[in-house]
N, C-alpha and C positions, 0 to 999 in steps of 0.2 A: 903329787899330781893334783890338778884342780880343773874345774869346768869353767867354761866361758858363758856368762849370761848375756845373751845378745841384747835384751832389752836394757840391761844395765850399761852395756858398752854404748849403745845408741843414745842413751840418756846422758852420756858424758860430754856431748858436744851438740851445738845447735847450728853450726854452719853447713851450708850446702856446698857440694863439690870438693870438700876437703877430705882426703883419704886418711883414715886412721888405722894403723896396724894393730890388730887385736890378738893375733897369734901367729906363730910360724909353723909351717909344715914342710919338712925336708928343706929344700932350698927355695921355698915359696913363702910369701907374705899373705896372710889372710887379712883382708881389709874391709872395714865398715865405712860406708859413705851414705850420707843423706843427699839425695839428689832431687833437684827441681829445675825445670827449664830445659834448655837445649844445649847439649855439649857439641863441640865442633866435630865434623867428620874427621876421622883419623884412622890409622891402621898400625898394626904391630907386625913388622916384617918377620920376626923370628919366633913368635909365640902366639898361641891361641889366646883369646880374651874370654875369661869365665865370668859370668854374671849369675848370681842367685838372688832373686827378689824376695827379701824377707817380709816386706810389707809394701803394698801399693801396686801400681802397674807402670811398667816402663816400655816404651816403644823403642825397638832397635831397627833403625833403617840401615839396610845394606845396599850395595851397589844397585840392585834391581828388585829388591823385595823389602817388605816391612813386616816386623813381628811384634805383636803385643804380648809381653811376658808378664804374667800376673803373679800375685803373691804365692810363695812356696813353689815356684817354678824356676828352672834355670835355663840358661842359653849359653852356648859356646860359639863365639865367632872365630872361624878358622884364621890362622895366621895369614897375613897378606890381603885380607878382605877389608876394604874401607867400610866403616860403620859409624853411626851416630846415635847415641842414646838420647832420649828425650822423655819428658813427662810433664803434664800440666800440674799435678799435685805432688806433694812430697812423697818420695819413694825411698825406702830403706833397702840398701843393696849390699851384698857381700861380694867381694872380688877376690880371686886367687890369682896372684901374679908372681912370677919368678922375682926373687930379691933383685932390686935395682932396676926393674922394668918400669919405665915411666908410664903414667896413666894415659898419656897421649901418644905413646910410641916415640916421642921425641923429648929428650931431656931438657931442651931449651924452653918448651912450653908446658912441661909437666908441673903438677901441683906437688907440694911437699907431702910427705907421709909420716907424720909424727906417730910415735908408738904409745898406745894406751894398754899395752899388754903386760900383765903380771908375769907371763912366761919369760919374757926377755929379762925382767928383773931377777927371776929365779935361776935361770940357766945361762945367762950371758954375763 
């Protein structure tokens, strides 16, 4: 067994909006993403959308409300709720998504999710 150093994982890439799988948990991918700017409004019909803000502040706009989610806080968007993440400054975020779930809820518009996980190398 080994631990995952989040600072090390975030240090392995410089791109924004590119999802990187850093570990697996049951049938879920744990994803690190550096985010800046405005992501399109989207929804996930069959799954909740989990956001943990590791560093920075992210605004999550939902249908009729807005939430500022600060460092070390998490927010879960219920399935079927349209939402839009945005931030003015770079924000480091962990996502937990079922394997194969596109980050936009639609595989045609989803970003790729390369793995930077030693867990996958060890156990798969």
